[in-house]
C-alpha positions as CSV (number, residue, x, y, z in Angstrom):
1,M,106.6,24.9,20.2
2,L,108.0,26.1,17.3
3,H,106.8,22.8,15.5
4,A,103.0,23.5,16.2
5,L,103.1,27.1,15.7
6,S,104.4,26.6,11.9
7,L,102.1,23.1,12.2
8,W,99.5,25.5,12.5
9,L,100.6,27.7,10.3
10,I,100.3,25.3,7.1
11,C,96.9,24.1,8.2
12,F,95.5,27.6,8.2
13,G,97.3,28.4,5.1
14,L,95.8,25.1,3.4
15,W,92.0,26.6,5.1
16,L,92.6,29.7,3.7
17,L,93.4,28.6,0.2
18,L,90.6,26.0,-0.2
19,S,87.8,28.2,1.5
20,G,88.4,31.2,-0.4
21,F,87.0,33.6,2.9
22,F,89.9,36.4,2.8
23,D,87.4,39.3,3.8
24,N,84.6,37.9,6.8
25,S,86.9,38.4,9.9
26,L,84.3,36.0,11.7
27,L,85.0,33.0,9.4
28,L,88.8,34.0,9.7
29,S,88.9,33.4,13.3
30,F,86.7,30.4,12.9
31,G,88.9,29.1,10.7
32,A,91.9,30.0,12.5
33,L,90.3,28.5,16.0
34,S,89.4,25.2,14.4
35,C,93.4,25.1,13.0
36,A,94.3,25.6,16.4
37,L,91.9,22.7,17.3
38,V,92.9,20.3,15.4
39,V,97.3,21.3,16.1
40,F,95.7,21.0,19.6
41,V,94.6,17.3,19.4
42,A,97.5,16.7,17.3
43,W,99.6,17.8,20.5
44,R,97.5,15.2,23.0
45,V,97.6,12.3,21.1
46,E,101.5,13.1,20.8
47,T,101.0,13.4,16.7
48,I,103.5,15.8,17.1
49,D,106.9,14.7,17.2
50,P,109.4,17.8,18.4
51,E,112.3,17.0,16.8
52,E,111.3,16.5,13.2
53,Q,109.6,19.6,11.2
54,P,106.0,19.0,9.2
55,L,107.9,20.9,6.0
56,R,110.9,19.4,4.7
57,P,112.5,22.6,2.9
58,R,115.0,20.4,1.4
59,L,112.2,18.5,-1.2
60,G,111.1,21.9,-2.4
61,P,113.2,22.4,-5.3
62,Q,113.2,18.9,-6.4
63,L,109.0,18.2,-6.5
64,L,109.0,20.6,-9.4
65,W,110.9,18.7,-11.0
66,Y,109.2,15.2,-10.1
67,W,105.5,16.6,-10.3
68,P,105.2,17.9,-14.1
69,W,107.2,14.2,-14.6
70,L,104.7,12.4,-12.5
71,L,101.6,14.1,-13.8
72,W,102.7,13.1,-17.6
73,Q,103.2,9.0,-16.5
74,V,99.9,9.4,-15.1
75,V,98.3,10.7,-18.4
76,L,101.0,8.6,-20.4
77,A,99.6,5.6,-17.9
78,N,95.9,6.8,-18.3
79,V,95.9,6.4,-22.2
80,D,97.3,3.2,-22.3
81,V,94.6,1.9,-20.1
82,V,91.9,3.8,-21.7
83,K,93.8,1.6,-25.4
84,R,93.3,-1.6,-23.4
85,I,89.7,-0.9,-22.4
86,L,88.6,-0.2,-26.0
87,D,90.3,-2.6,-27.8
88,P,90.5,-6.0,-26.9
89,K,92.6,-7.0,-28.9
90,L,95.5,-5.3,-26.5
91,P,96.6,-7.8,-23.9
92,I,95.8,-7.6,-20.4
93,A,98.0,-9.5,-18.0
94,P,97.7,-8.5,-14.2
95,M,100.6,-9.8,-12.0
96,L,102.1,-9.3,-9.0
97,I,105.8,-7.7,-8.7
98,T,108.0,-7.2,-5.5
99,L,110.2,-4.2,-5.7
100,K,113.0,-3.4,-3.6
101,P,113.1,0.4,-3.1
102,S,116.0,2.8,-3.4
103,Q,115.0,5.2,-0.8
104,R,116.5,5.1,2.6
105,S,113.6,7.0,4.5
106,D,110.0,6.4,5.3
107,L,108.7,9.3,4.0
108,G,110.7,8.3,0.8
109,R,108.9,4.8,0.0
110,V,105.7,6.4,1.1
111,I,106.4,8.7,-1.9
112,Y,107.3,5.9,-4.0
113,A,104.9,3.5,-3.4
114,N,101.9,6.4,-3.5
115,S,103.3,7.5,-7.1
116,I,102.9,4.0,-8.2
117,T,99.4,3.9,-7.0
118,L,98.9,7.0,-8.5
119,T,99.7,6.1,-11.7
120,P,96.9,4.3,-13.5
121,G,97.3,0.4,-14.5
122,T,99.5,0.2,-11.1
123,V,98.6,-0.6,-7.3
124,T,100.8,-1.1,-4.5
125,T,99.4,-3.6,-2.2
126,S,101.8,-3.5,0.2
127,L,105.0,-1.7,2.0
128,S,106.8,-3.1,4.4
129,G,109.9,-2.7,5.6
130,D,112.1,-2.2,2.2
131,S,109.9,-4.1,0.0
132,L,107.2,-2.8,-1.9
133,E,103.9,-5.7,-3.2
134,V,102.7,-3.8,-6.7
135,H,99.9,-5.3,-8.8
136,A,100.7,-4.4,-12.4
137,L,97.4,-4.5,-14.8
138,T,100.1,-5.6,-17.7
139,R,103.5,-7.1,-18.6
140,E,104.8,-3.1,-19.7
141,G,103.3,-1.3,-16.8
142,A,105.7,-4.0,-14.4
143,D,108.8,-3.9,-16.8
144,D,108.6,0.0,-16.4
145,L,109.0,-0.2,-12.6
146,L,110.9,-2.9,-12.3
147,A,113.3,-0.6,-14.8
148,G,113.6,1.6,-11.8
149,D,113.0,5.3,-13.4
150,M,110.4,5.7,-11.0
151,D,113.1,4.7,-8.0
152,R,115.5,6.7,-8.7
153,R,113.6,9.7,-9.4
154,V,112.0,9.7,-5.9
155,A,115.2,8.4,-4.2
156,G,116.7,12.2,-6.2
157,L,114.0,13.8,-3.7
158,E,115.8,12.8,-1.3
159,R,119.2,13.3,-2.2
160,G,118.3,17.2,-3.3
161,T,119.0,16.1,-7.0
162,P,115.9,16.8,-10.0
């Protein structure tokens, strides 16, 4: 029950944040009811696991370190891709590489795979078990992933270290 309540609070908080309706009681009640409906449907299809909490408080402080770093990596990768588009002399060497993530949990591996995909020039094409298949636009992009900095940072999220 606590899990369903916390899921409702997250949904309603997100609804408030995105809608911006703080002063209209009719819209607030519709938002609360729609969030309750979402939680009810999730409970009925057994998506809500009573042993799991939707919020992982231990990820909170570490994400404050990871998000700015990831945003900077996205900016750098964007600049690199734009340079390669505008200057035909710069090489493009598409390739598939296989990575062995060091994350222990499914959530950690998904965060790692999504971080790779968010970075322009790289796309995670497959995540199965303990292996990631990644398409990289350039050899440099592939080498950056093989160096493992992003992998170590995401693994640090799991361990609770920045």
